[in-house]
N, CA, C and O atoms as a Tinker XYZ file with bonds, in Angstrom:
   276  protein
     1  N     10.760000    5.954000   -5.330000    73     2
     2  CA     9.703000    4.895000   -4.387000    64     1     3
     3  C      8.696000    3.735000   -5.344000    63     2     4     5
     4  O      7.913000    4.161000   -6.193000    81     3
     5  N      8.839000    2.391000   -5.087000    73     3     6
     6  CA     7.753000    2.300000   -5.654000    64     5     7
     7  C      7.068000    1.463000   -4.397000    63     6     8     9
     8  O      7.648000    0.652000   -3.675000    81     7
     9  N      5.666000    1.879000   -4.328000    73     7    10
    10  CA     4.590000    1.060000   -3.368000    64     9    11
    11  C      4.075000   -0.162000   -3.763000    63    10    12    13
    12  O      3.458000   -0.197000   -4.828000    81    11
    13  N      4.222000   -1.267000   -3.048000    73    11    14
    14  CA     3.729000   -2.319000   -3.333000    64    13    15
    15  C      2.577000   -2.954000   -2.446000    63    14    16    17
    16  O      2.718000   -2.804000   -1.232000    81    15
    17  N      1.050000   -3.893000   -3.045000    73    15    18
    18  CA    -0.129000   -3.478000   -2.132000    64    17    19
    19  C      0.003000   -5.067000   -2.541000    63    18    20    21
    20  O     -0.079000   -5.588000   -3.653000    81    19
    21  N      0.219000   -5.606000   -1.347000    73    19    22
    22  CA    -0.210000   -7.401000   -1.043000    64    21    23
    23  C     -1.675000   -7.635000    0.041000    63    22    24    25
    24  O     -2.138000   -7.170000    1.082000    81    23
    25  N     -1.946000   -8.505000   -0.832000    73    23    26
    26  CA    -3.455000   -9.381000    0.018000    64    25    27
    27  C     -2.749000  -10.415000    1.035000    63    26    28    29
    28  O     -1.804000  -11.116000    0.673000    81    27
    29  N     -3.344000  -10.454000    2.479000    73    27    30
    30  CA    -2.678000  -11.829000    3.033000    64    29    31
    31  C     -4.446000  -12.785000    3.073000    63    30    32    33
    32  O     -5.630000  -12.595000    3.354000    81    31
    33  N     -3.596000  -13.735000    2.620000    73    31    34
    34  CA    -4.772000  -14.686000    2.793000    64    33    35
    35  C     -3.729000  -15.897000    3.047000    63    34    36    37
    36  O     -2.630000  -15.966000    2.498000    81    35
    37  N     -4.456000  -17.226000    4.341000    73    35    38
    38  CA    -3.576000  -17.954000    4.590000    64    37    39
    39  C     -2.527000  -18.050000    5.342000    63    38    40    41
    40  O     -1.929000  -19.082000    5.649000    81    39
    41  N     -2.186000  -16.459000    5.789000    73    39    42
    42  CA    -1.091000  -16.327000    6.199000    64    41    43
    43  C      0.472000  -16.195000    5.127000    63    42    44    45
    44  O      1.670000  -16.305000    5.386000    81    43
    45  N     -0.206000  -15.947000    4.030000    73    43    46
    46  CA     0.639000  -15.550000    3.024000    64    45    47
    47  C      0.147000  -13.969000    2.131000    63    46    48    49
    48  O     -0.946000  -13.423000    1.978000    81    47
    49  N      1.268000  -13.692000    1.771000    73    47    50
    50  CA     1.159000  -12.037000    1.129000    64    49    51
    51  C      1.230000  -12.060000   -0.150000    63    50    52    53
    52  O      2.302000  -12.527000   -0.532000    81    51
    53  N      0.420000  -11.701000   -1.101000    73    51    54
    54  CA     0.644000  -12.219000   -2.504000    64    53    55
    55  C      0.191000  -10.860000   -2.824000    63    54    56    57
    56  O     -0.256000  -10.047000   -2.014000    81    55
    57  N      0.364000  -10.683000   -4.190000    73    55    58
    58  CA     0.007000   -9.686000   -5.037000    64    57    59
    59  C     -0.915000  -10.010000   -5.858000    63    58    60    61
    60  O     -0.681000  -10.846000   -6.730000    81    59
    61  N     -2.132000   -9.416000   -5.742000    73    59    62
    62  CA    -3.080000   -9.943000   -6.818000    64    61    63
    63  C     -3.417000   -8.578000   -7.945000    63    62    64    65
    64  O     -4.191000   -7.659000   -7.675000    81    63
    65  N     -2.767000   -8.690000   -9.021000    73    63    66
    66  CA    -2.965000   -7.383000   -9.715000    64    65    67
    67  C     -3.712000   -6.675000   -9.842000    63    66    68    69
    68  O     -3.491000   -5.480000  -10.037000    81    67
    69  N     -5.166000   -7.354000   -9.748000    73    67    70
    70  CA    -6.572000   -6.315000  -10.344000    64    69    71
    71  C     -6.751000   -5.598000   -8.853000    63    70    72    73
    72  O     -7.267000   -4.481000   -8.883000    81    71
    73  N     -6.327000   -6.195000   -7.386000    73    71    74
    74  CA    -6.362000   -5.097000   -6.445000    64    73    75
    75  C     -5.017000   -3.975000   -6.357000    63    74    76    77
    76  O     -5.037000   -2.867000   -5.820000    81    75
    77  N     -4.005000   -4.555000   -6.972000    73    75    78
    78  CA    -2.755000   -3.511000   -6.624000    64    77    79
    79  C     -3.347000   -2.418000   -7.362000    63    78    80    81
    80  O     -3.423000   -1.269000   -6.925000    81    79
    81  N     -3.877000   -2.905000   -8.795000    73    79    82
    82  CA    -3.850000   -1.623000   -9.914000    64    81    83
    83  C     -5.305000   -0.622000   -9.116000    63    82    84    85
    84  O     -5.564000    0.374000   -9.792000    81    83
    85  N     -6.100000   -0.761000   -7.993000    73    83    86
    86  CA    -7.188000    0.056000   -7.428000    64    85    87
    87  C     -6.381000    0.947000   -6.701000    63    86    88    89
    88  O     -6.324000    2.171000   -6.812000    81    87
    89  N     -5.551000   -0.053000   -5.685000    73    87    90
    90  CA    -4.606000    0.582000   -4.474000    64    89    91
    91  C     -3.590000    1.261000   -5.855000    63    90    92    93
    92  O     -3.253000    0.135000   -6.222000    81    91
    93  N     -3.243000    1.706000   -6.340000    73    91    94
    94  CA    -2.180000    2.500000   -6.668000    64    93    95
    95  C     -3.077000    3.989000   -6.715000    63    94    96    97
    96  O     -2.840000    5.120000   -6.290000    81    95
    97  N     -4.160000    3.402000   -7.416000    73    95    98
    98  CA    -5.128000    4.715000   -7.795000    64    97    99
    99  C     -5.943000    5.483000   -6.539000    63    98   100   101
   100  O     -6.379000    6.634000   -6.549000    81    99
   101  N     -6.023000    4.359000   -5.311000    73    99   102
   102  CA    -6.210000    5.114000   -3.915000    64   101   103
   103  C     -4.737000    5.554000   -3.532000    63   102   104   105
   104  O     -4.905000    6.425000   -2.678000    81   103
   105  N     -4.003000    5.464000   -3.642000    73   103   106
   106  CA    -2.897000    5.871000   -3.622000    64   105   107
   107  C     -2.629000    7.397000   -3.606000    63   106   108   109
   108  O     -2.330000    8.186000   -2.710000    81   107
   109  N     -2.919000    7.550000   -5.344000    73   107   110
   110  CA    -2.684000    8.704000   -6.010000    64   109   111
   111  C     -3.673000    9.840000   -5.216000    63   110   112   113
   112  O     -3.355000   10.971000   -4.850000    81   111
   113  N     -4.766000    9.260000   -5.098000    73   111   114
   114  CA    -5.956000   10.403000   -5.215000    64   113   115
   115  C     -5.398000   10.604000   -3.529000    63   114   116   117
   116  O     -5.466000   11.775000   -3.156000    81   115
   117  N     -5.044000    9.947000   -2.840000    73   115   118
   118  CA    -4.327000   10.202000   -0.949000    64   117   119
   119  C     -3.351000   11.147000   -1.267000    63   118   120   121
   120  O     -3.495000   12.283000   -0.815000    81   119
   121  N     -2.452000   10.902000   -1.914000    73   119   122
   122  CA    -1.226000   12.100000   -2.309000    64   121   123
   123  C     -1.373000   13.417000   -2.843000    63   122   124   125
   124  O     -0.569000   14.349000   -2.805000    81   123
   125  N     -2.655000   13.353000   -3.407000    73   123   126
   126  CA    -3.216000   14.826000   -4.361000    64   125   127
   127  C     -4.042000   15.238000   -3.165000    63   126   128   129
   128  O     -3.751000   16.349000   -2.721000    81   127
   129  N     -4.812000   14.719000   -2.672000    73   127   130
   130  CA    -5.984000   15.246000   -1.773000    64   129   131
   131  C     -5.167000   15.825000   -0.172000    63   130   132   133
   132  O     -5.595000   16.805000    0.437000    81   131
   133  N     -3.928000   14.982000    0.313000    73   131   134
   134  CA    -3.451000   15.503000    1.285000    64   133   135
   135  C     -1.980000   16.317000    0.725000    63   134   136   137
   136  O     -1.136000   16.528000    1.596000    81   135
   137  N     -1.734000   16.676000   -0.408000    73   135   138
   138  CA    -0.840000   17.485000   -0.896000    64   137   139
   139  C      0.461000   17.301000   -0.249000    63   138   140   141
   140  O      1.170000   18.207000    0.188000    81   139
   141  N      0.766000   15.756000   -0.221000    73   139   142
   142  CA     1.868000   15.137000    0.245000    64   141   143
   143  C      3.186000   15.248000   -0.771000    63   142   144   145
   144  O      3.368000   14.588000   -1.794000    81   143
   145  N      3.994000   16.201000   -0.235000    73   143   146
   146  CA     5.320000   15.863000   -0.391000    64   145   147
   147  C      6.526000   15.104000    0.327000    63   146   148   149
   148  O      7.537000   14.813000   -0.311000    81   147
   149  N      6.400000   14.836000    1.503000    73   147   150
   150  CA     7.445000   13.983000    1.882000    64   149   151
   151  C      7.409000   12.577000    1.483000    63   150   152   153
   152  O      6.202000   12.348000    1.409000    81   151
   153  N      7.978000   11.597000    1.209000    73   151   154
   154  CA     8.167000   10.231000    1.000000    64   153   155
   155  C      7.304000    9.343000    2.521000    63   154   156   157
   156  O      6.589000    8.341000    2.546000    81   155
   157  N      7.773000   10.236000    3.600000    73   155   158
   158  CA     7.802000    9.969000    4.761000    64   157   159
   159  C      5.863000    9.909000    5.174000    63   158   160   161
   160  O      5.308000    9.235000    6.043000    81   159
   161  N      5.428000   10.595000    4.467000    73   159   162
   162  CA     4.091000   10.642000    4.988000    64   161   163
   163  C      3.649000   10.092000    4.274000    63   162   164   165
   164  O      2.647000    9.800000    4.926000    81   163
   165  N      3.421000    9.353000    2.826000    73   163   166
   166  CA     3.076000    8.331000    2.128000    64   165   167
   167  C      2.742000    6.951000    3.043000    63   166   168   169
   168  O      1.784000    6.184000    2.943000    81   167
   169  N      3.766000    6.922000    3.874000    73   167   170
   170  CA     3.568000    5.528000    4.816000    64   169   171
   171  C      1.673000    5.350000    5.586000    63   170   172   173
   172  O      0.931000    4.373000    5.684000    81   171
   173  N      1.520000    6.719000    5.958000    73   171   174
   174  CA     0.199000    6.901000    6.709000    64   173   175
   175  C     -0.998000    6.646000    5.635000    63   174   176   177
   176  O     -2.142000    6.987000    5.934000    81   175
   177  N     -0.742000    6.099000    4.500000    73   175   178
   178  CA    -1.662000    5.323000    3.657000    64   177   179
   179  C     -2.634000    4.481000    4.454000    63   178   180   181
   180  O     -2.096000    3.640000    5.175000    81   179
   181  N     -4.018000    4.538000    4.474000    73   179   182
   182  CA    -4.820000    3.559000    4.790000    64   181   183
   183  C     -6.230000    3.433000    4.266000    63   182   184   185
   184  O     -7.319000    3.342000    4.834000    81   183
   185  N     -5.900000    3.456000    3.133000    73   183   186
   186  CA    -7.236000    3.598000    2.628000    64   185   187
   187  C     -7.488000    2.012000    1.732000    63   186   188   189
   188  O     -6.677000    1.306000    1.133000    81   187
   189  N     -8.877000    1.870000    1.947000    73   187   190
   190  CA    -8.983000    0.151000    1.285000    64   189   191
   191  C     -8.924000   -0.881000    2.357000    63   190   192   193
   192  O     -9.153000   -2.073000    2.150000    81   191
   193  N     -8.654000   -0.446000    3.342000    73   191   194
   194  CA    -8.253000   -1.464000    4.159000    64   193   195
   195  C     -6.566000   -2.255000    4.290000    63   194   196   197
   196  O     -6.254000   -3.314000    4.834000    81   195
   197  N     -5.498000   -0.986000    3.364000    73   195   198
   198  CA    -4.509000   -1.529000    3.320000    64   197   199
   199  C     -3.748000   -0.404000    4.564000    63   198   200   201
   200  O     -4.245000    0.664000    4.920000    81   199
   201  N     -2.659000   -0.894000    4.984000    73   199   202
   202  CA    -1.884000   -0.623000    5.920000    64   201   203
   203  C     -0.643000   -1.217000    5.629000    63   202   204   205
   204  O     -0.445000   -2.271000    5.024000    81   203
   205  N      0.600000   -0.035000    6.375000    73   203   206
   206  CA     1.407000   -0.147000    5.952000    64   205   207
   207  C      2.334000   -1.076000    6.874000    63   206   208   209
   208  O      2.205000   -1.112000    8.098000    81   207
   209  N      3.175000   -1.741000    6.242000    73   207   210
   210  CA     3.439000   -3.647000    6.667000    64   209   211
   211  C      5.655000   -3.089000    6.782000    63   210   212   213
   212  O      6.557000   -3.443000    6.024000    81   211
   213  N      5.703000   -2.456000    7.646000    73   211   214
   214  CA     6.819000   -2.328000    7.924000    64   213   215
   215  C      8.043000   -3.688000    7.899000    63   214   216   217
   216  O      9.142000   -3.539000    7.365000    81   215
   217  N      7.693000   -4.740000    8.445000    73   215   218
   218  CA     8.309000   -5.962000    8.614000    64   217   219
   219  C      8.294000   -6.928000    6.764000    63   218   220   221
   220  O      8.740000   -8.065000    6.606000    81   219
   221  N      7.909000   -6.394000    6.075000    73   219   222
   222  CA     7.778000   -6.812000    4.544000    64   221   223
   223  C      8.315000   -5.472000    3.750000    63   222   224   225
   224  O      8.394000   -5.703000    2.544000    81   223
   225  N      8.616000   -4.435000    4.025000    73   223   226
   226  CA     9.134000   -3.433000    3.283000    64   225   227
   227  C     10.765000   -3.533000    3.408000    63   226   228   229
   228  O     11.385000   -4.223000    4.218000    81   227
   229  N     11.175000   -2.874000    2.641000    73   227   230
   230  CA    12.690000   -2.624000    2.158000    64   229   231
   231  C     12.728000   -0.834000    1.759000    63   230   232   233
   232  O     11.736000   -0.154000    1.497000    81   231
   233  N     13.928000   -0.435000    1.800000    73   231   234
   234  CA    13.788000    0.909000    1.723000    64   233   235
   235  C     13.504000    1.272000    0.015000    63   234   236   237
   236  O     13.857000    0.524000   -0.896000    81   235
   237  N     13.027000    2.151000   -0.109000    73   235   238
   238  CA    12.020000    2.974000   -1.439000    64   237   239
   239  C     11.125000    2.006000   -1.670000    63   238   240   241
   240  O     10.526000    2.211000   -2.725000    81   239
   241  N     10.759000    0.943000   -1.059000    73   239   242
   242  CA     9.531000   -0.040000   -1.380000    64   241   243
   243  C      8.944000   -0.396000   -0.447000    63   242   244   245
   244  O      9.195000   -1.492000    0.053000    81   243
   245  N      7.884000    0.521000    0.114000    73   243   246
   246  CA     7.173000    0.106000    1.250000    64   245   247
   247  C      5.953000   -0.690000    0.702000    63   246   248   249
   248  O      5.355000   -0.532000   -0.362000    81   247
   249  N      5.719000   -1.667000    1.795000    73   247   250
   250  CA     4.623000   -2.557000    1.444000    64   249   251
   251  C      3.473000   -2.102000    2.214000    63   250   252   253
   252  O      3.462000   -1.708000    3.380000    81   251
   253  N      2.401000   -2.226000    1.301000    73   251   254
   254  CA     0.951000   -2.268000    2.187000    64   253   255
   255  C      0.168000   -3.405000    2.283000    63   254   256   257
   256  O     -0.075000   -3.811000    1.147000    81   255
   257  N     -0.323000   -4.083000    3.119000    73   255   258
   258  CA    -1.132000   -5.589000    2.959000    64   257   259
   259  C     -2.572000   -4.960000    3.399000    63   258   260   261
   260  O     -2.743000   -3.749000    3.544000    81   259
   261  N     -3.475000   -5.839000    3.569000    73   259   262
   262  CA    -4.924000   -6.496000    3.714000    64   261   263
   263  C     -4.918000   -7.665000    4.159000    63   262   264   265
   264  O     -3.896000   -8.341000    4.273000    81   263
   265  N     -5.834000   -7.960000    4.401000    73   263   266
   266  CA    -6.804000   -9.183000    4.917000    64   265   267
   267  C     -7.310000   -9.509000    3.453000    63   266   268   269
   268  O     -7.312000   -8.581000    2.644000    81   267
   269  N     -7.550000  -10.207000    3.231000    73   267   270
   270  CA    -7.921000  -10.774000    1.762000    64   269   271
   271  C     -9.100000  -11.629000    2.341000    63   270   272   273
   272  O     -8.724000  -12.559000    3.056000    81   271
   273  N    -10.473000  -11.495000    2.170000    73   271   274
   274  CA   -11.909000  -12.550000    2.486000    64   273   275
   275  C    -11.789000  -13.856000    2.021000    63   274   276
   276  O    -12.710000  -14.656000    2.185000    81   275
């Protein structure tokens, strides 16, 4: 499984490496603190303004998006 973190600005979703790196750290913390063992439970991740985006996701590559200011 490879989660992807994207910022939405002007209606377009883009990966911004600086923010994606911070989001990966937040997700790691989320997994450890919640003792996640089931892959589907990762989809509940909602830190830093990120939410699971089903329309951009593909199997084993969930996409999490947030609005960029």
